[in-house]
C-alpha positions in Angstrom: 107.5 58.0 47.4 106.9 60.6 44.7 108.4 60.6 41.2 109.7 63.6 39.2 110.9 64.2 35.7 114.5 64.9 34.8 113.2 67.9 32.9 111.0 69.3 35.7 107.9 69.7 33.6 105.4 67.5 35.6 104.1 67.6 39.1 105.4 64.8 41.4 103.4 61.6 40.9 103.2 58.3 42.8 104.9 55.1 41.7 101.9 53.4 40.0 101.3 56.5 37.9 105.0 56.7 37.0 104.9 53.0 35.9 101.9 53.7 33.6 103.4 57.0 32.3 106.7 55.4 31.2 108.3 58.3 29.5 107.5 61.6 31.3 105.0 63.8 29.5 107.6 66.5 29.2 110.0 64.2 27.3 112.2 63.5 30.3 112.7 60.3 32.4 111.1 59.6 35.7 113.1 59.3 39.0 112.3 59.0 42.6 112.3 62.4 44.3 114.9 61.0 46.8 117.0 57.8 46.9 116.3 56.0 50.2 119.3 55.1 52.3 119.7 51.8 54.0 121.4 51.7 57.3 124.2 49.2 58.2 121.9 47.5 60.7 119.1 47.1 58.1 121.5 45.9 55.5 122.9 43.3 57.9 119.3 42.1 58.7 118.8 41.2 55.0 121.6 38.7 55.0 119.5 35.5 55.0 116.5 36.7 53.0 115.5 34.8 49.9 115.5 36.6 46.6 111.8 37.4 46.6 112.0 38.5 50.2 114.9 40.8 49.4 113.1 42.2 46.3 110.2 43.2 48.6 112.5 44.9 51.0 114.2 46.9 48.3 111.2 47.7 46.1 108.9 48.7 49.0 111.3 51.5 49.8 110.4 53.0 46.4 106.7 51.9 46.3 104.2 53.1 48.9 100.9 53.0 46.8 100.6 49.3 46.4 99.5 47.3 49.5 102.3 45.2 50.9 100.4 41.9 50.5 99.8 42.7 46.8 103.4 43.7 46.2 104.6 40.5 47.8 102.3 38.4 45.6 103.4 40.2 42.5 107.1 39.6 43.3 106.5 35.9 44.2 104.6 35.3 41.0 107.2 37.0 38.9 110.2 35.0 40.1 108.3 31.6 40.2 109.0 31.5 36.4 112.8 31.2 37.0 114.6 27.8 36.7 117.1 28.4 39.6 116.1 28.6 43.3 118.4 31.6 43.8 116.9 33.4 40.8 120.3 35.2 40.1 123.0 32.8 41.4 126.7 33.7 41.7 129.3 31.3 40.4 132.9 31.7 41.2 135.8 31.3 38.8 139.3 32.3 39.7 139.3 35.9 41.1 136.0 36.7 39.5 132.4 36.1 40.5 129.9 35.6 37.6 126.3 36.8 38.4 124.1 34.6 36.2 121.1 36.7 35.2 119.8 34.4 32.5 117.6 31.9 34.4 114.3 33.4 33.4 112.0 32.2 30.5 114.0 34.0 27.7 117.5 33.3 29.1 118.4 36.9 29.4 118.8 39.4 32.3 115.8 41.4 31.0 113.5 38.7 32.5 114.4 39.8 36.0 112.6 43.1 35.4 110.1 42.3 32.7 108.4 39.3 34.4 107.7 41.7 37.3 106.7 44.6 35.0 104.3 42.4 33.0 102.5 41.3 36.2 102.5 44.8 37.5 100.9 46.1 34.4 98.2 43.4 34.5 97.5 44.2 38.2 97.1 47.9 37.6 95.0 47.6 34.5 92.6 45.2 36.2 92.4 47.5 39.2 91.6 50.5 37.0 89.5 48.6 34.4 91.8 50.0 31.6 93.6 48.7 28.6 97.2 49.4 27.5 99.2 49.3 24.3 102.9 48.6 25.0 105.4 50.0 22.5 109.1 49.2 22.7 112.3 49.0 20.7 114.8 46.3 21.3 118.5 45.8 20.5 118.1 42.1 21.2 116.8 40.7 24.5 114.4 43.3 25.7 111.8 42.4 23.0 111.5 38.7 23.8 111.6 39.3 27.6 108.8 41.9 27.3 106.8 39.7 25.0 107.1 36.7 27.4 106.1 39.0 30.2 102.8 40.0 28.7 101.9 37.4 26.1 98.3 36.3 26.4 97.5 38.8 29.1 94.1 40.5 28.9 93.8 44.2 28.3 97.4 44.4 26.8 98.7 44.6 23.3 102.4 44.8 22.7 104.3 46.2 19.7 108.0 45.5 19.5 110.4 47.0 17.0 113.7 45.3 16.3 116.4 46.1 13.7 116.0 43.7 10.8 118.8 41.1 10.7 120.8 43.0 13.4 119.8 40.7 16.3 121.0 37.1 16.7 118.9 34.4 15.0 117.9 33.0 18.4 116.9 36.4 19.6 114.8 36.9 16.4 113.1 33.5 16.8 112.3 34.2 20.4 110.3 37.2 19.4 108.7 36.2 16.1 107.6 32.7 17.1 105.3 34.2 19.8 102.0 34.3 17.8 99.6 35.2 20.6 96.9 37.5 19.3 98.1 40.4 21.5 101.7 40.3 20.2 102.9 42.3 17.2 106.6 42.1 16.0 107.9 44.8 13.6 111.3 44.4 12.0 112.5 47.8 10.8 115.0 48.5 8.1 117.5 50.3 10.3 119.3 50.3 13.6 118.2 50.0 17.2 118.7 53.7 17.6 116.3 54.3 14.7 113.7 52.2 16.5 114.3 53.9 19.8 113.9 57.3 18.2 110.6 56.3 16.7 109.3 55.0 20.0 110.3 58.2 21.8 108.7 60.3 19.1 105.4 58.3 19.4 105.5 58.7 23.2 106.0 62.5 22.7 102.8 62.7 20.7 100.8 63.2 23.9 97.4 63.1 22.2 98.2 59.7 20.6 99.7 58.4 23.9 96.6 59.3 25.8 94.1 58.0 23.2 95.7 54.6 23.1 97.1 54.5 26.7 100.6 53.7 25.6 102.9 51.9 28.0 106.7 51.6 28.0 108.7 48.5 28.6 112.1 49.8 27.6 114.4 50.8 30.5 112.9 54.3 30.2 110.3 52.7 32.5 111.5 53.3 36.1 110.1 49.9 37.3 112.7 48.2 35.0 115.5 49.9 36.7 114.1 49.3 40.2 113.8 45.6 39.7 117.4 45.5 38.5 118.6 47.2 41.7 117.7 44.1 43.6 120.3 41.8 42.1 123.1 44.2 43.0 122.0 44.2 46.6 121.5 40.4 46.5 125.0 39.7 45.2 126.6 42.2 47.6 125.0 40.3 50.5 126.3 37.0 49.0 129.9 38.3 48.9 129.6 39.8 52.5 128.3 36.4 53.7 131.5 34.6 52.5 134.0 37.4 52.6 133.0 39.5 55.5 132.7 43.3 55.2 134.3 43.5 51.8 133.6 46.3 49.3 132.9 44.9 45.9 133.3 46.1 42.3 130.8 45.3 39.5 131.7 44.9 35.8 128.7 45.7 33.7 128.3 45.2 30.0 126.0 48.0 28.9 124.8 49.9 25.9 121.7 51.6 27.1 123.1 52.6 30.5 120.1 51.0 32.3 121.8 48.1 33.9 124.7 50.1 35.2 122.4 52.9 36.3 120.6 50.4 38.5 124.1 49.7 40.0 124.5 53.5 40.5 121.2 53.6 42.4 122.2 50.6 44.5 125.6 52.2 45.3 123.8 55.3 46.6 121.2 53.3 48.5 123.5 50.9 50.4 125.8 51.7 53.3 128.9 53.7 52.3 131.6 51.5 50.8 129.4 48.5 50.1 129.9 49.0 46.3 133.3 50.4 45.5 133.5 50.8 41.7 131.2 50.3 38.8 133.2 49.1 35.8 131.3 50.2 32.6 132.1 47.8 29.7 131.4 48.7 26.1 131.9 46.9 22.8 133.1 48.7 19.7 130.1 51.1 20.0 132.0 53.0 22.7 130.1 56.2 23.3 129.7 55.4 27.0 133.4 54.6 27.4 134.4 57.9 25.7 132.0 59.7 28.0 133.6 58.3 31.2 137.2 58.7 29.9 136.9 62.2 28.4 133.4 63.6 29.1 132.7 63.2 25.4 129.2 62.0 24.8 128.9 62.2 21.0 127.2 60.1 18.4 129.0 57.9 16.0 127.9 55.3 13.5 126.4 52.1 14.9 128.7 49.1 14.2 127.3 45.6 14.1 129.1 43.3 16.6 128.9 39.9 18.2 127.1 41.5 21.2 124.2 43.1 19.4 122.3 44.1 22.5 125.0 46.7 23.0 125.1 48.0 19.5 123.8 51.4 20.5 124.9 55.0 20.4 122.2 57.1 22.1 121.8 55.4 25.5 118.2 55.5 26.7 119.0 55.9 30.4 121.9 58.4 30.1 119.6 61.3 30.9 118.9 59.9 34.3 122.6 60.0 35.3 123.0 63.3 33.5 120.4 64.8 35.9 122.5 63.8 38.9 125.7 64.9 37.3 124.2 68.3 36.7 123.3 68.7 40.4 119.7 67.5 40.0 118.9 70.7 38.0 116.1 70.0 35.5 116.7 73.3 33.6 120.3 72.3 33.0 119.3 68.8 32.1 116.7 70.0 29.6 119.2 72.3 28.0 121.8 69.6 27.7 119.4 67.1 26.1 118.2 69.8 23.7 121.8 70.4 22.7 122.4 66.7 22.2 119.3 66.3 20.1 120.4 69.3 17.9 124.1 68.5 17.6 124.5 64.8 18.5 127.2 65.8 21.1 127.7 66.9 24.7 131.0 68.1 26.1 131.0 67.2 29.8 134.7 67.3 30.3 134.3 69.8 33.1 132.5 67.0 35.1 135.2 64.3 34.4 136.3 64.2 38.1 132.8 63.3 39.3 132.2 60.9 36.4 135.4 59.0 37.2 134.4 58.8 40.9 131.3 57.0 39.8 132.6 54.8 36.9 135.6 53.2 35.3 135.2 52.3 31.6 136.7 50.0 29.0 135.7 49.1 25.5 136.4 45.6 24.0 137.2 45.0 20.4 135.6 42.0 18.6 139.0 40.2 18.8 139.2 40.8 22.5 135.7 39.4 23.0 136.6 36.2 21.3 139.9 35.9 23.2 138.1 36.5 26.5 135.5 33.7 25.7 138.4 31.4 24.7 140.5 32.3 27.8 137.7 31.7 30.3 136.7 28.4 28.7 140.3 27.2 28.7 140.9 28.2 32.3 137.6 27.2 33.9 135.5 25.3 31.4 132.9 28.0 31.7 131.3 29.5 28.6 130.6 33.2 28.4 128.2 34.8 26.0 129.8 37.7 24.0 128.0 40.4 26.1 129.3 38.9 29.3 132.7 38.6 27.8 132.8 42.3 27.3 132.2 42.7 31.0 134.8 40.1 32.0 137.3 41.8 29.7 136.8 45.0 31.7 137.1 43.1 35.0 140.3 41.4 34.1 141.9 44.8 33.2 140.7 46.7 36.3 140.5 44.2 39.1 142.5 45.1 42.2 144.0 42.6 44.6 141.7 41.8 47.5 138.6 43.4 45.9 135.9 41.0 44.8 134.7 41.7 41.2 131.1 40.6 40.3 130.6 40.3 36.5 127.1 40.6 35.3 126.3 37.7 32.9 123.5 39.0 30.9 122.6 36.1 28.5 122.8 32.4 28.1 125.7 31.6 25.7 123.4 29.4 23.5 121.7 32.6 22.3 125.0 33.5 20.5 126.2 30.1 19.4 128.0 31.2 16.3 130.3 33.5 18.2 130.9 31.0 20.9 131.7 28.3 18.4 134.2 30.7 16.7 135.9 31.3 20.0 136.1 27.8 21.5 135.6 25.5 18.5 132.3 23.9 19.8 128.8 25.2 20.1 127.3 25.8 23.6 124.7 23.3 24.8 121.3 24.5 23.6 118.5 24.5 26.2 115.5 22.6 24.9 113.3 25.7 25.0 115.7 27.5 22.6 116.2 24.5 20.3 112.5 24.1 19.9 112.1 27.6 18.4 113.5 26.5 15.0 110.4 24.4 14.3 107.8 27.0 15.3 105.8 29.2 13.0 106.7 32.9 13.1 104.9 36.2 12.5 106.5 39.5 11.9 106.0 42.7 9.8 109.0 44.1 7.9 108.7 47.9 7.6 110.8 51.0 6.9 112.0 52.9 9.8 109.3 55.5 9.3 107.5 56.8 12.4 104.3 57.6 10.4 104.1 54.1 8.9 104.6 52.5 12.3 102.2 54.8 14.1 99.5 54.0 11.5 100.2 50.2 12.1 99.8 50.7 15.8 96.6 52.7 15.4 95.1 50.0 13.3 95.9 47.2 15.8 95.7 48.9 19.1 93.3 48.2 21.9 91.0 51.1 22.7 89.3 51.9 26.0 85.6 51.1 25.9 
C-alpha cells in the first residue's frame, strides 16, 4: 500500500515512511492511495475474531511493509494495557448502544490509537537505529494518551502543548505528573487552535523537521486514524452478531474530525450498507455542524465548554475529507486550503448534497449536555462524560426506528467530575489511577503561544541523531 499527500507534492511512500513523516512535506495530510474494500464473505469470516485479531485483519490491508509476525506482536502488546477483555466493549441502554473507548491507561479513546503508535515508533526507531522528537498539541486527551504511549521509551523525546487552564484538572494532572526524563509538557497562553497552528508551522520548517527527526502523534498521523477504524468494524460485527444483517448508525462527538473520519474510512471499506449514517456531533464550537448543514466551513472564536477536547475551530483532519469531497484532486485541495489559511473560510455549499450523503450533524448547547447526562442517568443509571453526552444528544435526535445507533463514548466520566456532579448531583466514581494523581509531583513549562519561543525550547531539549 502506497501513501500520497492530499496536496500532491510528494511521491508515493510506504506505510512506515508515512508514519515517520506524520505531516506530509508539502504541508498536506497523508492518505492511502486506495481504500481497500472488504467483501461480504471476508467480513462474515471476521465475526468471531478477538479485538487484536480483528485489528490485524484491518490494519494489514493498509500495511504491507511490516512482517505479519511483527505487526501481530505490536498489536498484541498495545492492547495488553487495556483493562477490559473486549478492549472496546459495547453496552446497551434503551435504543442506544454505547461503545466504551475509555478502558486504556489514560481512560480516553485516544489510547486505542496511541498505545499502538507508541509501540510502532519504538519498533521503527530500533530497526533504523534512529531517534525521534515527537511534537503535538492537545485539546485534552491526546496529550496524556501520547505521553503514556511513549513515556520512558528509548530514542524518543515528546513535547506536548496544551492550552493553559483550558483542559480539565484531571486531564492536566495526567499530563504534568508524568515526570519521565523524555517527557516535556508545555502549557501555552492561548487556545488549542493556537497550539495546533504552532505545531503545523514547526513541521512545515522542513530543515528543522529533518534535523531533529520530528514525529507527529496528533491525528494528522495516518496511523492514528487507521487504529480507530478498527473499533468501527468491531462494533458493527457485534451488532450483526446479535441483530443479523442490520445497517448501523454511529453518533460521533468530534472536534478535530479524526474520529469521524475513521468512521468514513470504515464505511467505504466495509460491504455496502454496513454503516448507514455517520452522525457528527459538535458542542458550541460548531464549525463542523455548520459545514455539514450549509457547506460553511468558517472560523469563529473558540468557546470554552464542559467538553474541552472539542473546543476547536480548525479541524486537523478536515483536509482529508476535503480531498475526497473535491474528487481526489490535489490541485483543488491545495487551492481550497490556501484560501482557508488566507480568509478563514470556505464556501462548499455546492457540495452540500454529497456532504449530507456522508454525514448528519447536530450541535449541543451546554444546557443540552447537562440535560442529556441527567436524562441518561435517570433512565439507566449510566453516567456519560460531557463529550459522550454531545454524541448521545445527536443520537436521540436523529435515531430512526429499527436502526441501531452506536454512540462513541470517548472518555471516562471521572475525568469531568465537576460537570457530571452539576448534572446528576453526585460525582462519578473515581478510578484509583486517577485519584492518585492529586498527590503526585508535576512538571510543566508555561509559555506564550509564540512559535519561536517554543521552537527554541524544543531545540534545547531535543534528541539528536549521533
